[in-house]
C-alpha positions, 0 to 999 in steps of 0.5 A: 903587687907588694914583694915579699921581704927577704928571709932575715934568717940564713939557710941551714944545711940547704935548706930555706927557713919556713915563712909565715904570713900573720893574717891581717884580721885576728883577735891574738894578743901576741905573736905566740898565741897566733903560732900555738893555733897556727901550729897545731902539730907543734906543742906549745912548750916547742913553740916557748923553747924556740922563742926563748932560744931566738929561733923565731925572728921577724924583720926587726929581729927575734919574737919573744913570748910577749911580742905584740901580734902584728897584722900582715907582718911575716915571721920565719924560723927553721922547723925542727927536722923529721928523722930520714933514713939517708937515700943510699944512691948518688946524684949525677951531675949531667950539665952545669953552667951559670944558668942551669944544672941538670941532674940524674936523681936516683930512685927514692930521692924527693925532688924538693922538701915536702912532708916527711922528706926534707934533708934527703931531697935533691934541691937541699943536697945539691944546694949544700954540696954544690954551693949553690944557696940560690938553686930552685927547681925549673920542674919536679920528678916524682921521688920514685922516678929516676932520671933528668931533673933541671934546676935554675942557678939564678932565681931571677931566671926561674919564671922563664924555664918554669913557663917553659915546662908550662907551656909544653915546650920542652920535649921529654922522653921516659923509659919503662920496663913493663910486661910484654903483651904481644896482643897490644897494638904499639905504638898507640896514643893514650888519652884519659881524664886524671883527677888527683884529690888532695889527701888521696895518695893515688890519682884516678882516671874518670870518664871525661874529656881527656886532659891527659895524653902519652904516646906509648911505644915498645922499643924492644922485648925479651924474656916476657919484658918490654922495654918502652919509650913513653912521651907525655904531651901533658903533665898530670900526676902519675899520668904515666904510670896510669896510662901503663896500667890502664893498658894492662902493662903496669910499670914494674915497681909500681906500688900504687897501680893497679893496686896500692901497696904502701912501701916503708920508706927505708925500703929501697928494694925493686924501685919503680922502673920509671926513667926521665930519659930525655929533656930537650928544649930551646933555651929561653934565655941564650936561644940555645937548642939543648938536649939532655939525657940520663946515663942511668939504667933500669935494672929489671932490663939491665940486671934482671936477676938483681931486681928480682932478688931485691 
């Protein structure tokens, strides 16, 4: 398989340039013609300005408005950034060595750039703040979930660590705060078939053979609330949130389940009370046994008055 060429543009504030591969077949006369069709959300006038400012480049240098279309080649450029509200919480560094970086991600911070979240993401911030331009994620954590996220410092090792997550060789524990139901028999193992459709913000459970599994335990309870330990055996989208909701004890602060309530991106009150608490595994590079634990606390349990007050 042919290796993708290295980007001729440097990162900008920790963000890699966008890369587009020009299709092998097409009727476009110029690269500009293709970009206008390929990027319908970008005004043609804006594309022309970027071309005049030498902001779109190929391996041989800047692309101009007259550069002929070249099938099966690449172009790179930095996208215009969305307006983002700064996430007012810090990322904690749990562990750092030559191979791995493990951080304690706050609520409301996305792991990687996507959609309306670009600069306000853990990957971009860490690359910039720690001077690690080659940093790549080993796995992901939902924007609204806090806790441990692992990154790989040397990109050539990414495959080993990603394979470890894919093959379920990482022991994960989450903590969640939800209503306490004395009639709920715990611990229990929840199994269901979860589907997530492209373009639909929520996932759902259907009557098919299970493809997800979570062990749910009650650690303690007080004042009508329970502190739960969740151990996912699979990694389906929104699995823990769906399984807790299905048990009749949806996680506090969940705006998706059981009822979707879209929350403004600048509303940092009442975060989802879900924390990625533990990552434990045998390091595929060094063979070392590793265990990392989040130092964060869920406010609905540790500071319930503050959480209720928003």
